[in-house]
C-alpha positions in Angstrom: 91.4 142.6 140.6 89.2 145.5 139.7 89.0 146.1 135.8 87.1 149.3 134.2 86.7 147.0 130.9 84.8 144.5 132.8 81.4 146.4 132.4 80.6 149.1 129.7 78.2 150.8 132.6 81.4 151.8 134.4 83.0 153.6 131.7 79.6 155.0 131.0 78.8 156.2 134.2 82.4 157.6 135.1 82.5 159.6 131.9 78.9 161.2 132.7 80.1 162.0 136.2 83.1 163.2 134.9 81.0 165.6 132.4 78.6 166.7 135.1 81.5 167.8 137.1 83.0 169.7 134.3 79.8 171.3 133.9 79.5 172.3 137.6 82.9 173.8 137.8 82.4 175.7 134.6 79.9 177.8 136.4 76.5 176.4 137.3 77.2 175.6 141.4 73.5 174.6 141.8 74.6 171.0 140.9 77.6 170.7 143.5 75.9 168.9 146.3 73.7 166.8 143.7 77.4 165.4 142.3 78.8 164.9 145.9 75.5 163.2 146.9 75.8 160.5 143.9 79.5 160.5 144.9 78.6 159.5 148.5 76.1 157.0 147.3 78.3 155.0 144.8 80.8 154.8 148.1 77.8 153.5 149.9 77.4 150.7 147.5 80.9 149.5 147.0 81.2 149.9 151.0 78.5 147.7 152.0 79.5 145.2 149.3 82.9 145.0 150.8 81.5 144.6 154.5 79.4 141.5 153.3 82.2 139.9 151.8 84.1 140.6 155.1 81.3 139.3 157.0 81.0 142.2 159.1 76.8 142.9 158.4 74.4 141.2 160.1 71.9 141.9 157.4 70.9 139.0 155.3 72.4 138.7 151.9 68.8 139.3 150.0 68.5 142.7 152.1 71.9 143.9 151.3 71.3 143.2 147.4 67.8 145.4 148.2 69.7 148.3 149.8 72.3 148.3 147.0 69.5 148.2 144.6 68.0 151.3 146.3 71.3 153.2 146.4 71.8 152.4 142.5 68.7 153.4 141.8 68.7 156.8 143.7 72.1 157.2 141.5 70.2 157.0 138.2 67.6 159.2 139.2 70.2 161.6 140.4 72.1 161.3 137.2 69.1 161.7 135.3 67.5 165.0 136.8 71.3 166.4 136.7 71.5 165.4 132.7 67.8 167.0 132.5 69.1 170.1 134.2 72.2 170.7 132.5 70.5 170.3 128.7 68.1 172.9 130.1 70.8 175.0 131.5 72.9 174.9 128.2 70.4 174.3 125.7 72.1 176.8 123.4 75.2 174.7 123.4 73.9 172.2 121.2 76.9 170.2 121.2 77.0 169.5 124.8 73.6 166.9 123.9 76.4 164.8 122.2 78.3 164.1 124.8 76.5 161.4 126.6 75.8 159.5 123.4 79.7 159.4 122.4 80.2 158.3 125.9 77.6 155.5 125.7 79.0 154.6 122.5 82.6 154.6 123.6 81.6 152.5 126.5 80.1 149.7 124.7 82.7 150.1 121.9 85.6 149.3 124.1 83.2 146.6 125.8 83.4 145.1 122.3 86.8 145.5 121.3 88.6 144.7 124.3 88.1 141.1 125.6 88.7 140.5 129.1 90.2 137.8 131.1 86.6 137.0 132.5 85.2 136.9 129.1 88.0 134.6 128.1 87.3 132.4 130.9 83.5 132.5 130.4 84.2 131.4 126.9 86.6 128.4 128.0 84.2 127.3 130.3 81.2 127.1 127.6 83.8 125.3 125.3 84.2 122.7 128.2 80.5 122.4 128.2 79.7 122.3 124.3 82.6 120.0 123.7 81.2 117.6 126.5 77.7 117.5 124.9 79.3 116.7 121.8 81.5 114.5 122.8 84.4 116.3 121.0 87.1 115.2 123.0 89.4 117.2 120.7 87.8 120.3 121.4 88.1 119.6 125.2 92.2 118.9 124.7 92.9 121.9 122.7 91.9 124.0 126.0 94.0 121.8 128.4 97.6 122.9 129.3 100.4 120.7 128.4 101.6 120.1 132.0 98.0 119.4 133.4 97.7 117.0 136.3 95.3 116.3 139.0 94.4 114.2 141.9 94.0 111.1 139.7 95.7 112.1 136.0 99.4 112.4 136.2 99.1 114.2 132.7 97.0 115.6 129.9 97.4 112.2 128.2 95.7 110.5 131.1 92.8 113.0 131.4 92.3 112.6 127.6 92.4 109.0 127.7 89.7 108.9 130.5 87.8 111.4 128.7 87.7 109.4 125.6 86.8 106.4 127.3 84.0 108.2 128.9 82.5 109.7 125.7 83.1 106.9 123.5 79.1 106.2 123.4 76.6 109.1 123.8 76.9 110.1 127.8 75.6 114.0 128.2 72.4 115.3 126.4 72.8 118.8 127.7 73.8 120.9 130.5 72.7 123.6 132.4 74.9 125.9 134.4 73.5 126.5 137.7 76.5 128.5 139.1 80.1 129.8 138.4 82.5 131.5 140.7 85.8 132.8 139.0 88.9 134.3 141.0 91.3 135.8 139.1 95.0 136.6 140.1 97.0 137.0 137.0 98.5 134.5 135.4 96.3 132.3 137.5 92.6 131.8 138.0 90.1 129.3 139.8 86.8 128.7 138.8 84.0 126.7 140.6 81.4 125.5 138.3 78.1 123.9 139.6 76.0 122.5 136.6 72.9 119.9 136.0 74.0 117.5 133.7 71.2 115.5 131.5 72.2 112.3 130.3 71.7 110.7 126.9 68.6 108.7 126.7 70.5 105.7 125.4 73.5 106.1 128.0 74.1 103.3 130.4 73.9 105.9 133.2 70.4 107.1 132.3 69.4 103.5 132.2 70.8 102.3 135.1 71.5 105.3 137.3 69.5 108.5 136.8 68.6 110.7 134.2 70.6 113.9 135.6 72.8 114.9 138.4 74.1 117.9 140.0 78.2 118.1 139.1 80.0 120.6 140.8 83.9 121.0 139.7 86.8 123.2 140.4 89.4 124.2 137.7 92.6 125.9 138.0 93.5 127.7 135.0 97.0 129.2 133.6 97.2 132.2 131.6 99.8 131.4 128.7 101.5 133.9 126.4 99.1 135.5 124.4 96.7 136.0 126.5 95.1 132.7 126.2 93.9 130.6 129.2 94.2 126.9 129.5 93.0 124.3 132.2 95.8 123.4 134.3 94.3 121.1 137.1 90.5 120.0 137.3 88.8 118.6 140.3 85.4 116.8 140.9 84.1 118.4 144.1 80.6 117.1 144.3 77.8 115.0 142.7 74.1 115.6 144.1 76.0 117.5 147.0 77.8 114.4 148.0 81.7 114.4 147.8 82.7 112.7 144.6 86.7 112.1 143.3 88.0 111.3 140.1 88.9 107.9 141.2 84.8 107.8 141.6 84.0 108.2 138.3 83.8 105.0 135.9 
């Protein structure tokens, strides 16, 4: 679901475009076609993204990204030219110079103050990774829902007992995020995380198996009261691109 607070650039660009439109309406009709062109290019970017997601484009993903980048650059150039033109046209009204600065400050201020669902979920995933590296099962338990269950663990207690058994000795030296997809439909969210796990040199896995693996997991999250996200279910999908399950972890 689209959230205007997800990215400050959304607020910034929307505000500057609105400012330019107001100035055009105020009396400078020479900018009307440029304003319409900005709107058209922005619509083209979203249309390309929609068609690519729907699989209706024959372009490669890389080519689609390049086209979107070119369109975004064109929008940035047009906005810059319009701002310069407006400032020169209305140079006697010095207060209008402050409007883009105020809009930028407001956009980033809102982004700093308002924590979105996506930001909360990213923070939760970071907590999982850091707690695993530090063998901190208490930190993991704090972000697991009381009604947790998965294909192997019937409850949160079962999961935490398994966790404490695995992390009773040094296991993970560090983890490096390779991919993260988040699908949010409040009050639920689905997260697919891919990480490279580097094992501690003193661990049995490092000595008897290998020094690192690629792990892919899926998390089902539940939004609790107070806007807090908790893990409701977690499943291991792959290790080193081979299908794996919880029951395969010893």
